[in-house]
N, C-alpha and C positions, 0 to 999 in steps of 0.2 A: 343717718346715724343720730343727728343733733335733735331731729324732730323725734325720733323714737326715746331718745333719753328725756325729753320734755314730757311725753305722754306718761312713760313709766314713773318720773317722779312726782307728778301732778296726781296720778293714782295713788302711790304711795302715803303721800303726804294727807290726801283727802282720807285714808282708810286706816292709817296709823292712829291708834286711841290717842286722845291729849284733850286739852281744854278747848270746848267748844266756843266758838267766838261770836257774840252778839253785837250787833249794833247798836249803840245806845239811842234812847228816844231823842236826846238833844241833837245827837251826831246825824241821826236819820232826818230830822226835821233841817238841818242845815245843809244835807246832801240836796233834799228835795227843794229849798230856796234857791240854791245854785243851778238846780236844774230846771226851775222855772225862768230865773234870769235868762239863762243861756237859750232855752227855747224861744224865748219872745225876740231874741236877737237873731237867732238862725231863721227863724220863721219869716221876719222882716226882711231878711235877704232873700229868700225864698221867691217871695211877693214882689220883690222890685222889678220894675220894668225890664230893666237891662238884664236879668239873670238868665233867662234862656236865650235871648239873643248873643249873650257874651259867649256862653258855651257852643252855641252854633257857629258863631263867626270868628272867635278868637282862640277855639281849642281843637282838640283832635276829635270831637264827638262824633261827627258824621263819618269818620274815616274808619271807626270799628266796624262797621258793616262791610267793609271792603277787605278788611285785614284778615277775616276768617280765623280770629284766635279763640273765639268763644263758642259755647255750645248752643246759643240762642242769638236771635238778632240783636242788634244794638238798641232797637227801641220796640215799644208794643204798637201794633196796628200800623196803618198806613196812611193816617191824617196828614195832610200837606202841613198845617201848621203845629210845630212841635208843643207839647204842654209838659208840665213835671211829671205828671203821672205816667206819659209815655216812655220815660227814660227807664232803663235798666242798671241793675247796681254796678256792673262791671264797666259798662262805657261811661257811666256817670261820675263813678269815683275814679276810674282810670284817665279820664280827661283831665280832672284835677291834678291829678299826678304827674300828667306829661307837663302841665304849665308849670310844674313844681310849686304850685300853691296848696295843695292838700286841705281844701276847705272843711270836708267833712270830719277831718281829723281834729280839730279845734275850734272851729269858729262859733262865737258866743260865749266860750271859756273866759277869755281874758276879761270880756265885759261883766260877766257873773261874779267873778273874784272881786273886781274892783267896786262894783255896787257894794258889796259886803263890807269891803274895806274902806270906803267911803262913809260908812255907818259905824266905823270904829271897832270892826268886829274881825279883824285880819288875823287877830291870835287864833281865833277860833277854827279859821281854815288851817292855819299852821298846824294846829293841835290835831285837828280832823286828819291831815295828811300823814302826820307822824303815828297815829294811832288805829287809823282803818286800813287794812289791808287792800279791802275793795277800793276805797277811793283813791288810795295812793296807787293801785294799778291803772285805773282809769286816768290819771294823771300823767305816768309814765308812759301810756300808751299814746297821749297827746304830744308828750315831750317828743316821741320817736317820730310822730308825722310832722311836727315843727322841724325837727333835725333835717329832714328831708325837702324843707321848703327853700326855695331860691327866688325872691322876688326880682333880685337884680337881672335874672333871664328874661323878664317880661317887662322890665321898667320903662322902656319904650312906649307901652300902653299909658302910662302916666299922661302923656301929653294927646293921647288919642280923643280926637274931637267927641265920637260917640260914647267910647268906653272909659275915658280917663278917670272920671269919677268914680265910678263903679269900681275899677282897678285899686284906686285909693282906700275904698271902704274895705276890700280885702287885704290889702297889705297893713292898713291900720289895726285891724283885729289880730292880725299875725303878730306884729311888733308887740301889741299889748298883751297877748297870750302868753309869748316869750316871758316879757318882764313879770307878769303874775306869778307864772309857774315857778320863776326861779326864786321870786319873793317867798312864796309859800313853803317851798322846799328847803331854803337855804342854801341852795346849790349855787356855784359859779358859772356852772355851763349846762345845756341840757343834756340827759342821759348821763350825768356826772358820776354815778354808781353803776353804770351798765358799758363799762370801758370797750370790751369786746365788741359788743354791737355798735357802740357808737363809732369806733374806729372803721368797722365794717362797712357802715353806711356812708362815711366819708370816703372811704376808698370807692365803693360804687359809684357814688356821685360825681366824684371827679372824673372817672373813667366815661362816664355817660355824658357828660356835660357837653362835649364838642356835637355829639349827635343831637342833643337838645338844641344847640345853637343852630344848628342846619335845619332843623324842623322848624323851628320858630321863622326863620328867613324865609322858609318856603310858605308858610301860612301867610306872613305878612306880604310876599309876592303875589299870593294868592287873591288876597284882598285888594290889592293894587290892579287886579284884573290883567295880570301879566300876560305876555303873547304866549308865555311857555306855561300856561296855567295847567294844563295836562300833565307836563312834565313836573312840576311842583306837587302835584296831588299825589302823583306816584311817590314822590320823595316823603311825603307826609306819611303814607301808608306804609311804607317799607321801614319808615324809622321807627314805628310802632313796635314792630317785633324786637328791635334791640334794646329800646327802653324798657319794656315789658320784662325781657330775661334778665336784665341786669337789677331790675329793682326787688325782685323776689316777693314783694307785695304789692298791693294797689295803692299803700296810704302810709 
């Protein structure tokens, strides 16, 4: 019913005669600047030497093939060494969601806004948020992704010899993105004006947290090469179902 309402109202608002909205030249240029800065930050992350190994060894990425929850394989091809081009969207985004890090939903955004702010132009971004529905919708989507992050779940990785530094890169950008989004929106909390959705997320995240803790413990034991490795692998695979059903979407 909710989805039907969304489709109906979106169609009506798009077709009811009214003033057509155009993005001004200055606002478009600012959006492109933010986009360029954000892309550079995100592209550097993808090229980080630990990016693929982190997903392979510290996330549920390789367990999507075993879970039979998608219409396609978890990755393209059968190459022994995984590359970024091999990844499929569902397993890629879903793995970040299982980690409660949701990187594709915000990474680079905080850095982009801070660069503009450091040049004394934060008020321009605030005005952009207030006046441009397109930009505001993008920012609200990132707020939703950030509302579903929980780096405390994987905080033990901060001391990980191999991936501790990489985990900190992700966490730092998450915290910066939250700070800058609240700054430009003037809100005290993420999703402040979307109370129903915010509370819905909070309830679902609390419900699924115990299962996520079990999943993280299983992944940790697998990396320690536990004698019960096979059993822990089954736990990770089975936990995917519950987490995905509870999340309603992947980001």
